[in-house]
C-alpha positions, 0 to 999 in steps of 0.5 A: 598720893596722900600718905600718913601714919597713924598709931592706933592704940592702946586698944580698949576691950583687948586682953593686954596691951596692943598698939598698931602703927599704920601707913595709910595712902589714898584712904587705905592701909598700905602697911601695918606694924603690930606692937605688943608693948609689954614684956612679962618674961614668964619663960624666964621665971620658970627657969631653975624651978622644979618642973611641977612648978610649971603647973602653978606658974604657967596658968598665971600667964593669963586669967581668961585662958589659964586652963589652956596653959595648964593643959599645955604644961601638963602635956609637956610634963606627961611627955617627959614622964612618958605617961598617958592619962586614963580615959576619965582624966582625958574626959574631965580635962576636955570638959574643962578646956572646952568650957573655957574655950566656948566661954571665951568665944561667947565673951569675944562675940558679946563683949569684945566684937559686937559692941563696935557696931553699936557706935554712932558711925553706923547710925544710918544702917538698917540694923543699927537700932537692933544692935544698939539695943543688944550690944551698946556698951553698958546698956545692951541686953546681950551682955547680961544674958551672955554673962549669966549663961557663961557663969552657969556653964563655969559652975562645972569648974567648981565640980571638976576643978575646985576653982577657975582660973588657975586650977591645980586639978589638971596634972600630967597623969590625969586629974586630981578630982574624981567624980561620982554619979551625982556630979555627972548629973549636975554637970550635964544639967549645967551644959544643958542650960548653956545649950538652951541659951545658945539655942534660944538667944545666940542661934535661934536654932538647934546646935545640931542645925548650926554644927551641920552647916556645910556650905556658904549656900546652906548658911544663906538658907539658914539666915533666910529661913529663920528669925531672931538670934544674934548669929543672924544679926551678925550675918546681916551686918557682915553682908551689909558692911562687906566683912566677908571681904575684909581682913584677909591674910595668907589663907594658911591655917594651922591647928594642933588638934583639940580634945580627945587624947589619941583620937582628937575631936578636931584633927591636927594639920594645916590648910594652905594653898587649898591643900590639907596636910600634916605638920611636924613640930620640928618645923616650928621656929621663932624669929627675933629680927623685930623683937626687942630681944637677943638672938637675931642671928638665926631662927630658933626651934623652941628647944633652942630658944631664949627670952633675953631682952636686949637693952641696946636694941634700936630695931625691934618694934615689939616684944612678940617673937615671930613664929614660923612653920617651915619658914612661913607665917600661919593663922590659927584659931577657931576658923583654922581648927574647923577648916582643918578638921573638915567642917563643911562651912568653915572649909568652904569659907577658908578655901573660897573667901579666906580668913576674913573678919566674917569667916573668923567669927562664923568659925568661932560660932560654928565651933561653939555649937559643935563643942557643946554637943561633944561636951554632952557626950563626954559627960555621959562617957565618964565612968565614976568607978574608973581611974582618973589619974596615974603617977607621973614620976619625972626623970632628971633629964628630959626634953618634951613638949605639950601642944593644945588648942586654946580658944584663940588657936595653937598653944605649945610649951617646950620644956627642958629638964636638967638635973631635976630642974627646969633648964629652959621653958619656951611658949608659943601662944596663939596670938604670938602666931597671929600678931607676930612681927616681920621676920628676917625675910621682911614677911609680915605676920598674919594680922599685919598682912590682914590689915593691908587694904583696910579702909580708913575714912577721912578724919578717923584716928582709930579706924573702925574697919581696923578695929574689926580686923584686929578684934576678929582674931580675938587677941590675948596680948598677955599670952602673946608676950608671956 
């Protein structure tokens, strides 16, 4: 048996820094160790500050999902204050969060994921010329169209938020910007233009048709019945390369629930072992065994957590902690959200094929269709004469948390206030869940498990199949190491 080790990285077209060490035998990955090599320490930066400073500092963890960080921070502060935003505040916040999330899905597909299939290694494939024309880095036509569509959608941030990223409009009691009837018309037009791009370019079908796909059989019929669209092109690639069998991890999925306040658009819960269930935030803990930090003696609930680098560490191989729910690793992201919510195609993919490269990408695209449809209803539901904000005075002492769903999955902020200042602040980001290291039981994180069995072709130093698996999670490494 031929055995070797490969260090793959730093990865290009990834937000932040990422390396993966692979153990390879007989042309397959036998073990993987995922390294987030950059320490940032935003949790430490927040300590000792006024609690409202979290609205300024936490979003700067990341420039591409800053609204998600704002939302989690605002929810934690709202819970500490014991307030709920009025309906207009919820709708406006949901519109901003949804725009950022679907924008991230679009960027992932067109910029991070699909260009790998335009590489010379695939030149003999029947779909290669089409993919090269659409997605070749620096030359493909898809990128320009996607950027223009995303830019048009993001104009709504100018109306709702004043700017993007790092808006201060999202507050614990709602939003700081009220809209009038003219603003509603403008936002609806912007969402409508984005719908037209999706229906003509990405899907070559109506959003309602994509959102209602209820099974793998219906997906196959959708592909066979129509022509054009980058979604169908991806489905052709996935079938040819077997992406529906690549990158499967534990098939345990977690969603905190997304949009809609007390009645979320996408329900919270877990899907594991074929069973749908709720979850308790009390069951979340982080393991430092293989993180380069102190506190390896036991797992910490976020309220008891710490972020203290260990200068004497000789065992840790990453700056990423290992989040666990009831002691187990869980995968999060669009596929998890849609499968937990009960979207027919996503649920069947999760239950039968599991979390694979193809399943994750399909989950992202189906979610894009569903979310944009919802955005149109939210705009229409706004009442310009209604309230947008309520006061949220903070107590001198409190413990509270805020959970939300970023594009890449479950995001939580845990806040402790003492004598009117932030005494502790802990964050678990989606890629922290997905790219976690081994825990104290030696159990790999989801990506580490998903890479086992991935083929490595002779002479490959940066295996293409490994890149497909890594990118299928859409990693955001700056959030991972916050």
